[in-house]
N, C-alpha and C positions, 0 to 999 in steps of 0.2 A: 371478053367479059360481056355477059348478057345484061340487058336492060332490066332494072328492077321496077316493080310497080309501086308507085307512090299513092298512098291513100290519104285523103283529107278527112279528119275527124273533128267533131266539135267536142270540146271539153270545158269544164269550169275551173278557172284559176282564181282563187281568192274571191269567189262570188261573181266573177265576170265570165260570160261565155266567149270563147274564142275558137278559131279553127287552126289546126296544125296539120302540116303535110309531112308525112314520114313514110319510108318504105315499110312494107308489111313486116319484114324481119325485125325492124326496130320496134314496131307496135307490139309484136309478140314478146320481145325481150322486156319491154316496159311492163307488160302485163305480168310476166314471170317475176321480175324484180319486185313489183308492188306486192304480189302475193307472198313472196319470200319475206318481205318486210312487214307483212300483215297490215297493209294500207291499200288505199284505192289508187288508181292511176291518176285521178284528179289531184289527190293529196301529194303524190310523188312529184308530179309535174309542177305543182305549186311550190314545193320545196326547192326544186331545181331552178325554177323561175326566180325565186328570191335570191339565189346565190350567184346567178349569172351576172356578168358585168355588161359590157357593150356587145355581147354576142347574141346573134339571132337565136330565138328559142329553139327552133328545130335543130340547129347546129349544136346547141348546148345539150339537148336531149341525146343526140347521136354520140357526143363525146362522153356523156354520163354512162350510157349503155356500154360503150366500148370499154371504159374504165372498169365497170362492174364485171363484165365478161372476162377481162384480162386478169382481174383479181382472184378469179376462181382457183 
C-alpha cells in the first residue's frame, strides 16, 4: 500500500476557523458530496461536526465519506 498525501486545510465550522488534515482523496470526495447536496464544504463539515459524538472530526469525516461512497 502506498503512502497517501495528507493535506491540512482551514475551514469555518459554525463561525469558527479550524484546520483539518485529510488525505487528498477524502477532500475530493467531500467536495463532490457537497456539490451533490448543493451545499458548501463548510456547511457539510459543520453538519457532520454537530452529529459526531466522541469521535475525532477528521475520523468522522472519513467515516461519513466512506458511508456516502458505499451507498451509491
